[in-house]
PyMOL CGO cylinders between C-alpha atoms (Angstrom):
from pymol import cmd
from pymol.cgo import CYLINDER

trace = [
    CYLINDER, 78.22, -51.41, 89.43, 78.98, -47.70, 88.73, 0.3, 1, 1, 1, 1, 1, 1,
    CYLINDER, 78.98, -47.70, 88.73, 79.82, -47.22, 92.51, 0.3, 1, 1, 1, 1, 1, 1,
    CYLINDER, 79.82, -47.22, 92.51, 82.47, -49.96, 92.27, 0.3, 1, 1, 1, 1, 1, 1,
    CYLINDER, 82.47, -49.96, 92.27, 84.03, -48.29, 89.21, 0.3, 1, 1, 1, 1, 1, 1,
    CYLINDER, 84.03, -48.29, 89.21, 84.07, -44.92, 90.97, 0.3, 1, 1, 1, 1, 1, 1,
    CYLINDER, 84.07, -44.92, 90.97, 85.47, -46.63, 94.01, 0.3, 1, 1, 1, 1, 1, 1,
    CYLINDER, 85.47, -46.63, 94.01, 88.37, -48.14, 92.01, 0.3, 1, 1, 1, 1, 1, 1,
    CYLINDER, 88.37, -48.14, 92.01, 89.06, -44.77, 90.40, 0.3, 1, 1, 1, 1, 1, 1,
    CYLINDER, 89.06, -44.77, 90.40, 89.23, -43.14, 93.86, 0.3, 1, 1, 1, 1, 1, 1,
    CYLINDER, 89.23, -43.14, 93.86, 91.58, -45.82, 95.07, 0.3, 1, 1, 1, 1, 1, 1,
    CYLINDER, 91.58, -45.82, 95.07, 93.92, -45.38, 92.13, 0.3, 1, 1, 1, 1, 1, 1,
    CYLINDER, 93.92, -45.38, 92.13, 93.93, -41.62, 92.51, 0.3, 1, 1, 1, 1, 1, 1,
    CYLINDER, 93.93, -41.62, 92.51, 94.42, -41.94, 96.24, 0.3, 1, 1, 1, 1, 1, 1,
    CYLINDER, 94.42, -41.94, 96.24, 97.41, -44.21, 95.81, 0.3, 1, 1, 1, 1, 1, 1,
    CYLINDER, 97.41, -44.21, 95.81, 98.88, -41.87, 93.20, 0.3, 1, 1, 1, 1, 1, 1,
    CYLINDER, 98.88, -41.87, 93.20, 98.44, -38.81, 95.40, 0.3, 1, 1, 1, 1, 1, 1,
    CYLINDER, 98.44, -38.81, 95.40, 99.95, -40.53, 98.46, 0.3, 1, 1, 1, 1, 1, 1,
    CYLINDER, 99.95, -40.53, 98.46, 103.01, -41.64, 96.40, 0.3, 1, 1, 1, 1, 1, 1,
    CYLINDER, 103.01, -41.64, 96.40, 103.39, -38.14, 94.95, 0.3, 1, 1, 1, 1, 1, 1,
    CYLINDER, 103.39, -38.14, 94.95, 103.13, -36.55, 98.37, 0.3, 1, 1, 1, 1, 1, 1,
    CYLINDER, 103.13, -36.55, 98.37, 105.72, -38.94, 99.78, 0.3, 1, 1, 1, 1, 1, 1,
    CYLINDER, 105.72, -38.94, 99.78, 108.05, -38.20, 96.83, 0.3, 1, 1, 1, 1, 1, 1,
    CYLINDER, 108.05, -38.20, 96.83, 107.71, -34.46, 97.52, 0.3, 1, 1, 1, 1, 1, 1,
    CYLINDER, 107.71, -34.46, 97.52, 108.36, -35.06, 101.19, 0.3, 1, 1, 1, 1, 1, 1,
    CYLINDER, 108.36, -35.06, 101.19, 111.42, -37.15, 100.44, 0.3, 1, 1, 1, 1, 1, 1,
    CYLINDER, 111.42, -37.15, 100.44, 112.95, -34.82, 97.78, 0.3, 1, 1, 1, 1, 1, 1,
    CYLINDER, 112.95, -34.82, 97.78, 116.36, -33.32, 98.30, 0.3, 1, 1, 1, 1, 1, 1,
    CYLINDER, 116.36, -33.32, 98.30, 115.03, -29.77, 98.34, 0.3, 1, 1, 1, 1, 1, 1,
    CYLINDER, 115.03, -29.77, 98.34, 112.46, -30.72, 100.95, 0.3, 1, 1, 1, 1, 1, 1,
    CYLINDER, 112.46, -30.72, 100.95, 115.14, -32.36, 103.12, 0.3, 1, 1, 1, 1, 1, 1,
    CYLINDER, 115.14, -32.36, 103.12, 117.21, -29.14, 102.97, 0.3, 1, 1, 1, 1, 1, 1,
    CYLINDER, 117.21, -29.14, 102.97, 114.21, -27.04, 103.89, 0.3, 1, 1, 1, 1, 1, 1,
    CYLINDER, 114.21, -27.04, 103.89, 113.27, -29.33, 106.76, 0.3, 1, 1, 1, 1, 1, 1,
    CYLINDER, 113.27, -29.33, 106.76, 116.88, -29.25, 107.95, 0.3, 1, 1, 1, 1, 1, 1,
    CYLINDER, 116.88, -29.25, 107.95, 117.13, -25.46, 107.92, 0.3, 1, 1, 1, 1, 1, 1,
    CYLINDER, 117.13, -25.46, 107.92, 113.69, -24.35, 109.00, 0.3, 1, 1, 1, 1, 1, 1,
    CYLINDER, 113.69, -24.35, 109.00, 111.93, -27.50, 110.17, 0.3, 1, 1, 1, 1, 1, 1,
    CYLINDER, 111.93, -27.50, 110.17, 108.99, -26.85, 107.86, 0.3, 1, 1, 1, 1, 1, 1,
    CYLINDER, 108.99, -26.85, 107.86, 107.49, -29.59, 105.68, 0.3, 1, 1, 1, 1, 1, 1,
    CYLINDER, 107.49, -29.59, 105.68, 106.19, -28.47, 102.23, 0.3, 1, 1, 1, 1, 1, 1,
    CYLINDER, 106.19, -28.47, 102.23, 102.43, -28.09, 102.12, 0.3, 1, 1, 1, 1, 1, 1,
    CYLINDER, 102.43, -28.09, 102.12, 102.40, -30.05, 98.84, 0.3, 1, 1, 1, 1, 1, 1,
    CYLINDER, 102.40, -30.05, 98.84, 103.65, -33.11, 100.68, 0.3, 1, 1, 1, 1, 1, 1,
    CYLINDER, 103.65, -33.11, 100.68, 100.96, -32.89, 103.39, 0.3, 1, 1, 1, 1, 1, 1,
    CYLINDER, 100.96, -32.89, 103.39, 98.27, -32.21, 100.80, 0.3, 1, 1, 1, 1, 1, 1,
    CYLINDER, 98.27, -32.21, 100.80, 99.31, -35.12, 98.68, 0.3, 1, 1, 1, 1, 1, 1,
    CYLINDER, 99.31, -35.12, 98.68, 99.50, -37.62, 101.50, 0.3, 1, 1, 1, 1, 1, 1,
    CYLINDER, 99.50, -37.62, 101.50, 96.30, -36.42, 103.26, 0.3, 1, 1, 1, 1, 1, 1,
    CYLINDER, 96.30, -36.42, 103.26, 94.39, -36.15, 99.92, 0.3, 1, 1, 1, 1, 1, 1,
    CYLINDER, 94.39, -36.15, 99.92, 95.58, -39.57, 98.95, 0.3, 1, 1, 1, 1, 1, 1,
    CYLINDER, 95.58, -39.57, 98.95, 94.39, -41.06, 102.26, 0.3, 1, 1, 1, 1, 1, 1,
    CYLINDER, 94.39, -41.06, 102.26, 90.99, -39.40, 101.95, 0.3, 1, 1, 1, 1, 1, 1,
    CYLINDER, 90.99, -39.40, 101.95, 90.54, -40.60, 98.33, 0.3, 1, 1, 1, 1, 1, 1,
    CYLINDER, 90.54, -40.60, 98.33, 91.60, -44.09, 99.39, 0.3, 1, 1, 1, 1, 1, 1,
    CYLINDER, 91.60, -44.09, 99.39, 89.01, -44.13, 102.21, 0.3, 1, 1, 1, 1, 1, 1,
    CYLINDER, 89.01, -44.13, 102.21, 86.25, -42.84, 99.89, 0.3, 1, 1, 1, 1, 1, 1,
    CYLINDER, 86.25, -42.84, 99.89, 87.15, -45.49, 97.32, 0.3, 1, 1, 1, 1, 1, 1,
    CYLINDER, 87.15, -45.49, 97.32, 86.98, -48.29, 99.89, 0.3, 1, 1, 1, 1, 1, 1,
    CYLINDER, 86.98, -48.29, 99.89, 83.66, -47.03, 101.18, 0.3, 1, 1, 1, 1, 1, 1,
    CYLINDER, 83.66, -47.03, 101.18, 82.27, -46.85, 97.59, 0.3, 1, 1, 1, 1, 1, 1,
    CYLINDER, 82.27, -46.85, 97.59, 83.37, -50.43, 96.88, 0.3, 1, 1, 1, 1, 1, 1,
    CYLINDER, 83.37, -50.43, 96.88, 81.96, -51.75, 100.15, 0.3, 1, 1, 1, 1, 1, 1,
    CYLINDER, 81.96, -51.75, 100.15, 78.55, -50.10, 99.73, 0.3, 1, 1, 1, 1, 1, 1,
    CYLINDER, 78.55, -50.10, 99.73, 75.69, -52.42, 98.95, 0.3, 1, 1, 1, 1, 1, 1,
    CYLINDER, 75.69, -52.42, 98.95, 73.19, -51.51, 96.27, 0.3, 1, 1, 1, 1, 1, 1,
    CYLINDER, 73.19, -51.51, 96.27, 70.08, -50.06, 97.92, 0.3, 1, 1, 1, 1, 1, 1,
]
cmd.load_cgo(trace, "trace")
């Protein structure tokens, strides 16, 4: 039961991080930076990658059977 709760928490955090990372990626300042230098802010990559990792961990925690 505790694994499922932890899994749901990871999923919620993962979704929040992914949305935050996308918002940073899509911000006006980020668009200007990408237009001038071609670089994407590290915060955007960290948010989206961290969100994906948390989401995967959450799904694994929910799918685990009790041993």
